[in-house]
C-alpha positions as CSV (number, residue, x, y, z in Angstrom):
1,M,0.0,0.0,0.0
2,K,1.5,3.3,-1.1
3,I,0.7,6.3,1.0
4,R,0.3,9.7,-0.7
5,F,0.6,12.8,1.4
6,K,-1.0,14.9,-1.4
7,S,-3.9,13.8,-3.4
8,S,-6.4,15.4,-5.9
9,K,-9.2,14.1,-3.7
10,E,-8.1,16.6,-1.0
11,N,-9.1,19.4,-3.3
12,S,-12.2,17.7,-4.9
13,P,-13.4,15.2,-2.3
14,T,-16.8,14.7,-4.2
15,K,-15.2,13.6,-7.4
16,D,-13.9,10.2,-8.2
17,G,-12.1,9.8,-11.7
18,G,-13.6,13.1,-12.9
19,I,-17.2,11.9,-12.1
20,E,-19.3,13.7,-9.4
21,V,-20.2,11.2,-6.6
22,L,-23.3,12.2,-4.7
23,Y,-22.5,9.9,-1.7
24,A,-18.9,11.0,-1.3
25,P,-19.3,13.0,1.9
26,A,-20.9,10.0,3.7
27,R,-18.2,7.7,2.4
28,R,-15.6,10.1,3.8
29,Q,-17.3,9.9,7.2
30,A,-17.3,6.1,7.1
31,F,-13.7,6.1,6.2
32,K,-12.9,8.1,9.3
33,L,-15.1,5.9,11.5
34,R,-13.3,2.8,10.2
35,W,-9.9,4.2,11.2
36,Y,-11.3,5.2,14.6
37,L,-12.5,1.6,15.1
38,I,-9.2,0.2,14.2
39,L,-7.5,2.6,16.6
40,V,-9.8,1.5,19.4
41,L,-9.2,-2.2,18.7
42,V,-5.4,-1.7,18.7
43,A,-5.5,0.4,21.9
44,T,-7.9,-2.0,23.8
45,P,-5.1,-4.1,25.4
46,F,-3.4,-1.0,26.7
47,I,-6.7,0.4,28.0
48,V,-7.5,-2.9,29.8
49,F,-3.9,-3.0,31.3
50,T,-4.2,0.6,32.4
51,L,-7.6,0.0,34.1
52,K,-6.3,-3.1,35.8
53,L,-3.3,-1.2,37.0
54,G,-5.4,1.6,38.3
55,Y,-7.8,-0.9,40.0
56,S,-5.0,-2.6,41.8
57,L,-3.8,0.7,43.1
58,F,-7.1,1.5,44.8
59,I,-8.5,-2.0,45.5
60,I,-6.3,-4.5,47.4
61,E,-7.6,-8.0,46.5
62,M,-6.2,-11.2,47.7
63,P,-7.1,-15.0,47.4
64,A,-8.9,-16.8,50.2
65,Q,-10.0,-20.3,50.8
66,I,-12.2,-22.4,53.1
67,L,-10.5,-25.4,54.7
68,F,-11.7,-28.1,57.0
69,S,-9.8,-30.0,59.6
70,Q,-9.1,-33.5,58.1
71,T,-9.2,-36.7,60.1
72,D,-7.3,-39.6,58.6
73,V,-8.3,-43.2,59.4
74,R,-5.4,-45.6,58.9
75,S,-4.9,-49.4,59.2
76,R,-3.1,-50.5,62.3
77,D,-2.2,-54.0,61.2
78,P,-1.9,-55.9,57.9
79,A,-5.4,-57.0,56.8
80,Q,-7.8,-57.3,54.0
81,V,-10.8,-54.9,53.5
82,T,-13.9,-57.1,53.7
83,S,-16.7,-54.4,53.7
84,I,-17.0,-50.6,53.4
85,L,-20.2,-49.4,55.2
86,V,-20.0,-45.7,54.2
87,K,-19.6,-43.6,51.1
88,P,-18.2,-40.1,50.4
89,G,-20.6,-37.4,51.7
90,D,-22.1,-39.6,54.4
91,A,-22.5,-38.0,57.9
92,V,-21.3,-40.4,60.6
93,D,-21.8,-40.3,64.4
94,K,-19.2,-41.0,67.1
95,G,-18.5,-44.7,67.4
96,Q,-20.2,-45.6,64.1
97,L,-18.6,-48.5,62.2
98,L,-17.0,-47.3,59.0
99,L,-15.4,-50.4,57.5
100,E,-14.5,-53.9,58.4
101,M,-11.2,-55.8,57.8
102,D,-9.9,-59.3,58.5
103,N,-6.7,-61.2,58.6
104,P,-7.3,-64.8,57.5
105,E,-4.0,-66.1,58.8
106,W,-4.7,-64.7,62.3
107,R,-8.2,-66.1,62.3
108,M,-7.0,-69.5,61.2
109,R,-4.5,-69.4,64.1
110,V,-7.2,-68.5,66.5
111,E,-9.2,-71.5,65.4
112,Q,-6.2,-73.8,65.9
113,L,-5.7,-72.4,69.4
114,R,-9.3,-73.0,70.2
115,A,-9.1,-76.5,69.0
116,L,-6.0,-77.1,71.2
117,S,-7.8,-75.6,74.2
118,A,-10.8,-77.8,73.6
119,E,-8.7,-81.0,73.3
120,S,-6.2,-80.4,76.0
121,P,-8.4,-81.3,79.0
122,R,-9.0,-84.8,77.6
123,T,-5.3,-85.9,77.8
124,D,-2.6,-85.3,80.2
125,D,0.5,-85.9,78.0
126,M,-0.3,-85.0,74.4
127,P,-2.9,-83.6,72.0
128,S,-5.6,-85.9,70.7
129,R,-5.7,-87.6,67.4
130,S,-8.5,-85.3,66.2
131,L,-6.1,-82.3,66.4
132,S,-3.5,-84.2,64.3
133,G,-6.2,-85.0,61.8
134,L,-7.2,-81.4,61.6
135,F,-3.6,-80.4,60.8
136,E,-3.4,-83.1,58.2
137,T,-6.6,-81.9,56.6
138,Q,-5.2,-78.4,56.5
139,L,-2.0,-79.7,54.9
140,N,-4.0,-81.5,52.3
141,R,-5.9,-78.4,51.4
142,A,-2.7,-76.4,51.2
143,E,-1.2,-78.9,48.8
144,E,-4.4,-78.9,46.7
145,R,-4.3,-75.1,46.5
146,L,-0.6,-75.2,45.6
147,A,-1.3,-77.6,42.7
148,L,-4.1,-75.4,41.5
149,V,-2.0,-72.3,41.6
150,R,0.8,-74.0,39.7
151,R,-1.7,-74.9,37.0
152,L,-3.0,-71.3,36.9
153,V,0.6,-70.0,36.6
154,G,1.2,-72.3,33.7
155,Q,-1.9,-70.9,32.0
156,G,-1.0,-67.3,32.8
157,A,-4.0,-66.8,35.1
158,A,-2.0,-66.4,38.3
159,T,1.2,-64.6,39.4
160,Q,4.4,-65.8,40.9
161,G,3.5,-63.9,44.1
162,E,0.4,-66.0,44.5
163,L,2.4,-69.2,43.8
164,T,4.9,-68.1,46.5
165,A,2.1,-67.5,48.9
166,A,0.7,-70.9,48.3
167,I,4.1,-72.5,48.8
168,N,4.5,-70.6,52.1
169,E,1.1,-71.7,53.2
170,R,1.9,-75.4,52.4
171,D,5.2,-75.1,54.3
172,Q,3.5,-73.5,57.2
173,R,0.9,-76.4,57.4
174,Q,3.8,-78.9,57.2
175,A,5.6,-77.0,60.0
176,D,2.5,-77.0,62.1
177,L,2.0,-80.8,61.6
178,L,5.7,-81.5,62.4
179,T,5.5,-79.3,65.5
180,L,2.4,-81.2,66.7
181,Q,4.1,-84.5,66.1
182,Q,7.2,-83.3,68.0
183,Q,5.0,-82.1,70.8
184,N,3.3,-85.6,70.9
185,R,6.7,-87.1,71.3
186,L,8.2,-84.7,73.8
187,Q,5.3,-83.8,75.9
188,S,5.3,-86.2,78.9
189,Q,4.5,-84.2,81.9
190,H,1.4,-82.5,83.0
191,N,3.1,-79.2,84.0
192,E,4.5,-78.8,80.5
193,S,1.0,-79.3,79.1
194,S,-0.4,-76.7,81.5
195,R,2.2,-74.2,80.6
196,A,1.5,-74.7,76.9
197,M,-2.2,-74.1,77.6
198,I,-1.4,-70.8,79.3
199,V,0.8,-69.7,76.4
200,Q,-1.9,-70.7,73.9
201,A,-4.6,-68.9,75.8
202,A,-2.5,-65.7,75.9
203,E,-1.7,-66.0,72.2
204,E,-5.4,-66.6,71.4
205,K,-6.4,-63.5,73.5
206,W,-3.8,-61.3,71.8
207,L,-4.8,-62.4,68.3
208,Q,-8.5,-61.9,69.1
209,E,-7.9,-58.4,70.3
210,R,-5.9,-57.6,67.1
211,L,-8.8,-59.0,65.0
212,D,-11.3,-56.9,66.9
213,G,-9.1,-53.8,66.3
214,L,-9.3,-54.2,62.6
215,K,-12.8,-52.6,62.6
216,A,-12.6,-48.9,61.9
217,H,-14.9,-46.6,63.9
218,A,-15.5,-42.9,63.8
219,G,-13.9,-41.1,66.7
220,E,-16.3,-38.1,66.5
221,P,-19.3,-36.8,64.5
222,A,-18.0,-35.9,61.0
223,K,-18.6,-36.3,57.3
224,V,-16.7,-38.7,55.0
225,S,-14.6,-36.8,52.5
226,E,-13.1,-39.6,50.5
227,I,-12.5,-43.4,50.6
228,L,-9.1,-44.5,49.4
229,V,-9.5,-48.3,49.4
230,Q,-11.8,-50.9,47.9
231,E,-13.4,-54.1,49.2
232,G,-11.0,-57.0,48.8
233,E,-7.9,-54.8,48.8
234,N,-5.0,-55.9,51.0
235,V,-3.5,-53.1,53.2
236,G,-0.5,-52.8,55.4
237,P,0.2,-51.1,58.7
238,G,-0.3,-47.3,58.4
239,T,-2.2,-47.5,55.1
240,L,-4.6,-44.5,54.7
241,L,-8.2,-45.9,54.5
242,L,-10.4,-42.9,54.4
243,R,-10.6,-39.2,55.3
244,M,-13.3,-37.4,57.2
245,H,-14.0,-33.7,58.0
246,N,-16.2,-31.7,60.3
247,A,-18.1,-28.9,58.7
248,S,-18.5,-27.1,62.0
249,D,-14.7,-26.7,62.1
250,A,-14.5,-24.8,58.8
251,T,-11.9,-22.1,58.8
252,L,-11.5,-19.2,56.3
253,Y,-7.9,-18.5,55.4
254,A,-6.5,-15.6,53.3
255,F,-3.1,-15.0,51.7
256,I,-1.8,-11.4,52.0
257,D,1.1,-10.2,49.9
258,L,4.2,-9.1,51.8
259,K,4.0,-5.7,50.3
260,H,0.6,-5.3,52.0
261,S,1.8,-6.6,55.4
262,D,0.4,-3.5,57.1
263,Y,-3.1,-4.9,56.7
264,A,-2.2,-8.3,58.2
265,Q,-3.0,-7.2,61.7
266,S,-5.4,-8.6,64.3
267,G,-8.8,-6.9,64.0
268,Q,-8.3,-5.6,60.4
269,P,-11.7,-5.3,58.7
270,V,-12.1,-7.3,55.5
271,C,-14.7,-8.3,53.0
272,V,-15.1,-11.7,51.5
273,K,-17.0,-12.3,48.2
274,L,-18.9,-15.6,47.9
275,P,-19.4,-17.4,44.6
276,D,-23.0,-16.1,44.3
277,G,-21.8,-12.5,44.6
278,Q,-22.8,-12.0,48.3
279,V,-20.2,-10.0,50.3
280,V,-19.6,-11.0,53.9
281,K,-17.7,-8.7,56.2
282,G,-15.3,-9.9,58.8
283,R,-12.0,-9.3,60.5
284,I,-8.6,-10.9,60.8
285,A,-8.5,-13.1,63.9
286,H,-4.9,-12.6,64.9
287,D,-1.5,-11.6,63.5
288,P,0.0,-14.0,60.9
289,E,2.0,-16.8,62.4
290,R,3.6,-18.3,59.2
291,A,4.1,-17.7,55.5
292,Q,2.8,-20.2,53.0
293,S,2.8,-20.6,49.2
294,V,-0.5,-19.8,47.6
295,P,-2.1,-22.9,46.1
296,A,-1.9,-23.0,42.3
297,D,-5.6,-23.3,41.8
298,I,-6.3,-19.9,43.5
299,R,-3.2,-18.1,42.5
300,A,-3.6,-15.2,40.0
301,A,-2.9,-16.1,36.4
302,F,0.7,-15.7,35.2
303,S,1.9,-14.9,38.7
304,A,5.1,-16.5,40.1
305,Q,5.0,-18.9,43.0
306,K,5.8,-17.1,46.2
307,R,5.1,-17.2,49.9
308,D,2.4,-14.9,51.4
309,L,1.3,-14.2,54.9
310,L,-1.4,-16.7,56.0
311,V,-4.1,-15.2,58.1
312,T,-7.3,-16.5,59.6
313,V,-10.5,-14.5,58.9
314,V,-13.5,-14.6,61.3
315,P,-16.8,-13.6,59.5
316,D,-19.2,-11.3,61.3
317,V,-22.0,-13.6,60.4
318,P,-21.8,-17.4,59.8
319,L,-21.2,-18.4,56.2
320,P,-24.1,-19.9,54.4
321,Q,-24.3,-23.7,54.7
322,R,-24.3,-24.1,50.9
323,W,-20.8,-22.6,50.7
324,L,-19.2,-24.7,53.4
325,I,-17.2,-26.6,50.9
326,N,-13.6,-27.8,51.5
327,Q,-11.0,-25.8,49.5
328,L,-13.6,-23.5,48.1
329,P,-11.7,-20.6,46.4
330,L,-12.9,-17.1,47.4
331,K,-11.7,-13.4,47.1
332,M,-11.0,-11.0,49.9
333,R,-10.2,-7.3,50.1
334,V,-9.4,-4.8,52.8
335,S,-11.2,-1.8,51.2
336,C,-14.9,-2.2,52.2
337,H,-16.0,1.4,51.8
338,W,-19.1,2.0,49.7
339,P,-17.5,4.1,46.9
340,W,-15.6,1.0,45.7
341,S,-18.3,-1.5,46.1
342,W,-19.5,-1.2,42.5
343,L,-16.0,-2.1,41.3
344,W,-16.1,-5.6,42.8
């Protein structure tokens, strides 16, 4: 496009190619309006940036968030989850059963000890033949299971871990049977039999207490946040089973930039904007005790990660029940005067 600084149209704006054009004046105005529109479109980013810069100079806005105190329920012993009696969002009472777990090896050992206790009074020197038959039956079952797992491994339907577990179970049953046979040979005195009964009773009591402790109960009234295991899943000691929270312990936190640290004082009036547009007034509960990184989901766009002052906000009125949601992002400001309300 060649730009001419002097043109014949400047002297005769109503003529085009020597012909009188009746709509030339209107066309000239449209030409000007088109360039004005282009100028506005080009200047729009600068206008928006200037308005935002001016807004940030008068209005101090900062991210806020609602957080609940979480209660983690963990497994104390190795076990298998047998049933889950709650689901996320359920309200539970203190002492309510949340999920049940079981340890098959411990339960089998308890049955063996009970069998020993039932058979011991009938003999003075050794366990009865029925107990030996029980161990032989368990050994036969273990060998049958081992053979089945070996066939499944050959077909690709079982893992080496399951094969190893079956071998260990067969070896354990053999060891139990050999131990019983050895006890039948060595046990000759009544005092030794009595001492074994005491040890077996203590072991049975300990195992039964551990089995009873595999049931998870709620320690206080709360609401289930999330369940992290599934029925049939094997868990180890310390495995996180589920999380709970108490809506009555909801706390409103805000992050104040270090350059605005003068406002991070106890009793500072603030305003919090809820998702529905409602503005709730409150105050800062106490001076900040620590600096913390602003979570990425509530941090301003294109802003670098940094640590801000974490303060606790106490609303003048209770927050609506519908907005008591864990990790709900909110906005807070310290300028609550009416001339700036329409800017929020």
